[in-house]
N, C-alpha and C positions, 0 to 999 in steps of 0.2 A: 292623810293626803285627798286632797279634794279631788272628788270625780270631775272629768271634764263635762261641760253641758253639751247636750245633743245640737246636732246643727240645725238652726230653724228650716234650711232648705230639705234636709233628709226627713224632719217632721212633717212638713207641707207636703212633701211628695207622699209620703206614708199615707198621709189623710185623705190625699185625692185619690190615690190607688183605692183604698178601702172603702172610700164613700161611692167611687164608680161600681165597685163591685157589690155594694149592699144594693145600689139600684137595679143592679142586674139580676141578683138573688136576694129578694128580702128574707130573712130571717135565716138565711144560709152562710153568713160570714163570721168569722172569730178572728177576733185581732187583740183581745186583753192579753198581756204578758202573760200571765198565771195560766191561761187556757190555751196557748199555743204550745206551750211546753209539753202538752200531752203528744204532741206531734213531732218533737224534736228527735227522735229517731225510731227506726223499726226494731227487729228482733235481733240486731248486730249492734249491741247497746253499748259498743265500747267507743262510739263515735256518736257526738251529739250537736245539734244545732237547732235551735228556735228559728222557726219560719217569720216572714213577715208578716203573713196572715194565712188564714184556713178558710176555705171554701168548700161546703158540702151540697152540692147540688141533687136532685131528685129526678131529674129528666136529662134526657140527651141534649134538648134544647137548653136547659140552663147549664150544661157543661159548656156548650158552644157559647153562650153568652158570657160567661166567666172568661174563655180563651180568647174571645175576641177583645176584652178589655186588657189583658195581660199582653197581649200581641200589639195592641195600640200603644202600651205603655213601655213595652219591652221589656216586662217582667219575666224572669223564668218562672217554670211551673214545673212540680214534681207530683206527679199523678200515685196516688196511693190507694191500695186496696183495703186490706187488712192490718198493714203493718207488720205482716210476719215475716218478711223478707229476711233471710239469713246473710246476704250480701251487701248489705245498706243499700239496697235499691229505693228506697224510699226516704233515704236521707236528704233532709232539707239544706238549702244554702240560707245564709242569713238574709238575701234581697229576693227569696222566692216567696211562692205561694202555693200551700199544699191544697190539691185539688184531690178530695177524697170522694170515694164513691160508695162508701157505707150505706147511705139512705138509698141506694138504688139497688133494690133486692127483691123485686116482684118477678114472679114467673109469670111471662106475656103470652104464652101458649105453649100446650102440650099435644104433639101429634103422634100417637101410636101406631097408626098403618105405616107413615113414612119415617118413624122411629128417630125423632127429634124433639127437643126441647127448647123454647127461645125465653132466654132470662136476661134481666139486667145483671150487670156485671159485680154488683156489689154483693151479690147473693153468695153464701158460703158454698164451699165444694161439698160438704155432706149433705146439706139442705136441698142440693140438686137431686139428688138420688132419693131423699126424703119426700119430695115433691111427686116421684113416680112409682115408689117401690110397691105400693098398696095393689097398682096394676100389674106389678110383674115384671118391671123394668129397673135398671140401675144405670148410674153415670160411670163409668170406668175409672179414670184417673183419681187416685186415693192418696194425695201426699200425707205425710205423718200429720201435718198441722190441719188437716181437710177439715175439722170441728170448727175451726175459726177463720182459715184463710178463705178469699175470696177468688171468684172466678176471673176477675179483674188480673189480679195478680198470677193466679195460674198461667194464663194467657201470655202476659209479660214475660214471664220466666220459663214458659214451655215445661210446667211441673210435670211431675209423673208419679211415682208411689210403688207401694209393694206389688202391685199386680200388673205394672207396666210390661213384664217380660211377654205376657201374652196379649195386652190388649192395648200397648202403645201408651206414649204419654199423651200430654194435652193437645199437640199440632195432628195426632192422629185421630182425636175425636172432636174437632173442632170443624164446624161447616160452614161457618160464616159470622161477621161481625159487624156491627154498626160502630164507627170510628168518626171521632172528631179531630181534625188536623188542628195545627198550632193556631191557624188563623181563624180558627172558629167553623171553618166548612165541615159540614155532616156529610160523611160517605158511607156507603155499603160496599162490603167485599164479601163474596160468595153468598151464601144464605141456604135455605132448607133443602139441598139437593146433593147427591151424592160429589157431584165434581161441578165446577164452575169455568166457564169460557175465559180464554186469554190468559195472561200472565198469572202465574201462581202467587198473587201478592198476600194471598191469607198465609202461606209457609212463611214470607218474609215478617208479616206482622206478629205472627207467633213466636215468642220469644225475642222481641226486638225492645224490651226491658222501659218500654214508655217513652222511647226516643223517636217514635214517628208518627205518635197520634195516642189520644186517650180510649180506648174500647169501652164503650157504654152498654151495649148489648151484644149478645153472644147466640148462635144457633147451635145447640149441642147435641152430637150423637149419644143416644141411650140405646140400650141392649136388653134384650130379655134375660131375666136372671136364669142363672146355668140348674139345670137338674138337682145338681147336688155338689159338695166341694167337701174335701178332707183333706187334712195336712200331716205331714210325719215330721217328727223332730229327730236329728241326727246328730250325736254329739261326738267330736274327735280330741285326739290328745295333741293336735297342734292346729293353727291356724292356715299353715300352710297344705295340710293334709285336707283341710275342709275346702280351702279354695280348689285344690285338686279334684275333690268330688264335684264341685260346681261345673267344673271345665268337663269331666267325663258326663255328666249328666247332658250338658248341651251337646258334647260332640256326639252322643248316641242317639240324637234327634227326638229325644223326649222334650216335650213342649209344657212344662208346669206354669199355672198361673201366676206364681211365686216363688222366688227362692231368697230367703233372707238369711243374713250372716249376723253372728255376735261372738265377740271374743271374750276371754276369762273376766277383764275389767268391768265391761258392760254386762256378763252375766252375774258377775256377784253384787253390782248395782242394782240390779232388777230383782235379784232374788231378794234382797234387803228390803225394798220399796214395795213390789207387789207381789213376792211369795208365790211365783208361778209354777214350781216344783221342778225347776230346770236341773240337769245332771251336774255332777262336779267335774268339769272339763275344761280344756282350754279354748274351744270354738265348738260352736253349734250352727246347724243350718235349720230353718224351718222351710219345707218345702209342700207347696200345695196345690192339688189337681183339682180338675173339675169334670164333670159329665153325669153320665148314669152310673150305677154302682158298679156295674160291669166294667166301664172305661176306666173308673177311680181305681178299682181294684187291681185291673192290667197294669196302669201307668204306676201305681206306688210299688207293684210287684218289681218292675224293672228299677226303678229309682232306688228301692231297697237292695237290690241284687247289686246294683253299681256302687252303694254305700259300704256294702258288706266285703268289696274285695278290698277296701281300704281299712279294715280292722277297727271300726267305731266304736267308742266307749258304750255308747247305748243306741238303740233305734226304735223310737217310740210312735206307732202309729194312732192315730184318733180313732176311738171307736164311737164316740158321741158327741153332740153338739156341744155338751160341757167340756169335753176333753180338747175340742176343738179350740174353743174360747180360752181355756187355760195354756194350751199352746201358744196362741197368739198374744197371751196377757203380757209378759214379758216385752215382747218386741215392740208393742204398741206402747209401753210405759218407759221405754229405754231413754228416751230425752230428757223427760222429766225425772227420771231414776238419777241420771247424771248430773243433773242440775242440783240435787239436793246435796250431793258430795262434794262437788268444787265448781269453780269457774271453768267455761270451757269454749272452746272455739270449733264450731262445726264446720267442716271442708265439704267440697263438693268435687269431686273429680271422676272422668269416667276412663276407664281401661278396657283392652280387649280382654275378653273372661279368660283367654288362655294364660294372660299374664299374672292372674289374682296370686298364685302360690308365689312369685317372685316379688311382685309390689308388696304384698303383707311382709315378706320376710325382711324387705329394706324397710320399711316403716318401722319393724321392730328395732332394727340396728339404729336408725335416726333417731327412735327414741331414747335410746341408751346415750348418743351422741349429745343431743339436746339436754338430757336430764328432765324432760317431762314425758308423764305417760299419756298414753293414747289408749283410747277404747275405741273398736272397730264395730260399727252397726250399719248395714247397708245393704242396698238391692243389689244382691250379688249376681243374679240372672243376668242382667244388663250391664254388669261391670259396674255399676253407679255407687264410687265408693263414697262414706261420710265418715270419715274418722275424726274422732272428738279429741282435741289436744286439751289436757288438763293443765290448768293453771293457776296461779294466785291474783287475783284482780289488784289486790291490797298491796302487793310487794312490787317495789318498783324496779323496772325493768323485764319484769313476767311477760308483760303484754307483747312488748317488741321481740321478745326471744320466742314466743308462740307465733307470733306473726311470720318471723324468718323461717321455723321449722314448718310452717304452713305452707309457704312458698316452697319450699324445698320438696314436700310432696307432692304438689301441684305439678312442679317441672318433672318431678319422676312421671308423673302422669304421662305427659306431653312424650316423655322420652319412650317410653314404652308404645307410643302408637296411639295416645288415648287423647283426652281434651280438657280443658280448664273446669269445665262445669258440665253437670247433667241435667239438673234442674233448678238449682238456686240462682242461677243466673251470675254475672259478673259484678255487675254494681260498682261498689268502689274497691271492695274486698280483693277483686282479681283484676283489677283497672291497670296496673303497672305490670300485669304479668302477661298481659295479651301480646306483647312482643316476643314473648316466648315461643309462643304459637304461630304467630303471624308476621310475616314479612311486610316490610314498609309499604309494598304497593297493596297487599292484601287488605289491611288497615285502612289505605287511602280508597279504596274500592267501596269498602263498608260505611265510611264517612261520605262518599259521593251520594249514597243512597239516602243518609240521613239529610244531606242538603235538599235532595228533591222533596221530601216531607216537611223539613223544617228548616228553613233557609237561614233562619236567625238563630239556630239552636238554642232556642228558649225551653224546649222540652228536655226533663229530666237531667237538668247540666253536670258536668264533672263526673259522668258515669261512663262505664263501659271502654272509652278510647283513653288511652292514656295521655297525660295532659301535655305532656311534651310534644305528641304529634298532633293535638287536636287543637295545639294554642292558636293556630293561624285561621280556624274557623269557629272557635266560640268567639260568643260576643264577650266583649272586655267586661268585668265585673263592674256592676253598677254601684259605685261606692256611695251614691246619693239614697240608695235603699238601705 
């Protein structure tokens, strides 16, 4: 069968757009078919679409120049950090330009007296701490992908991490941003101070998933390293009892720096992968506390006492830095370990901590109903769940079955008083579930905000809002591109 020939108008328009982008960003434009495929998806690899072109600016001014071209041409723009989004937040459309900030990775200023660091947002999460740790400071948010994920994506999705129970998520550690609007206007919101005058636009921007602008620089709060930290590992005979232990710890008024949960399928995989020496149990918790030695001993004493009331399989306090590293080894290896044994979809829903036993029990029941195994590993202290649904991507119908199962889990999160996402964002993964959590008026109000920042709706198209409710606001797909 003979392939149809490309429309000359399509080719001419693409050539004009790429030429204008090259004029604005010499050396920063990719348009070859085999090269743009590197950007056809993010970490939600079930969906792929090569973009029209990719631009890789090095400065805020270059971002503004690229956006001015795209705004004038009516070309959609998908901002991209490191591409670690698990919700399809950086998935391109065929007529879009990917705007990647990977080249923007400089530390612009460190200020220890006022406890902030000013960085370009292409810098990786872990390297922010790397820039200040020799002087006794650290950046608190620590998503599991922190070795690779960029600050730009952390801000877009309001990412958290294992230590968010004590230190909060990105929004609690973000002081200000430089952002470029859809038309290329450069604006600053907040800055290197504790609070800013006027409306809390910073709270609006953090978690907006690239819908309002492209964040190019950020002022981040840094904190002095704690005097010490020590974890305890607690194993249980059931996930429900482990969930009850989390509830009891929080109810007792103890504030660990982290409470992490893993169930048997995840324990089994991580043991084979990393050999951390975890106990043979149905579920385990890793609870870490910080402070002086006396404070640590007191807090761990309370936590172990709470755990003992629930007849744990094992309670193992760390006695050294090496033991602490081994306790954390399996948890930090969990996602890689699961990837070695199966395809999986990683969900992200948040529930009240008191509902953990009920939700874990119901997920187990649904696993039987759908015939798909689930491995649970998540930030239990703040109820941010990450069920991993295992499936065979090469078997017809398995992906669709997995997606239906995932939707039921997320609906359950909303049903018990939680929400669809804690830190991964909505992207395309949860887009059509937004109507489960929000009424039409609520969604309309959110879309009104996008209208103010991006009247043409060219930023991160077809994300967050259900297509049925946003159809009247989104610009028509440009078939010529």
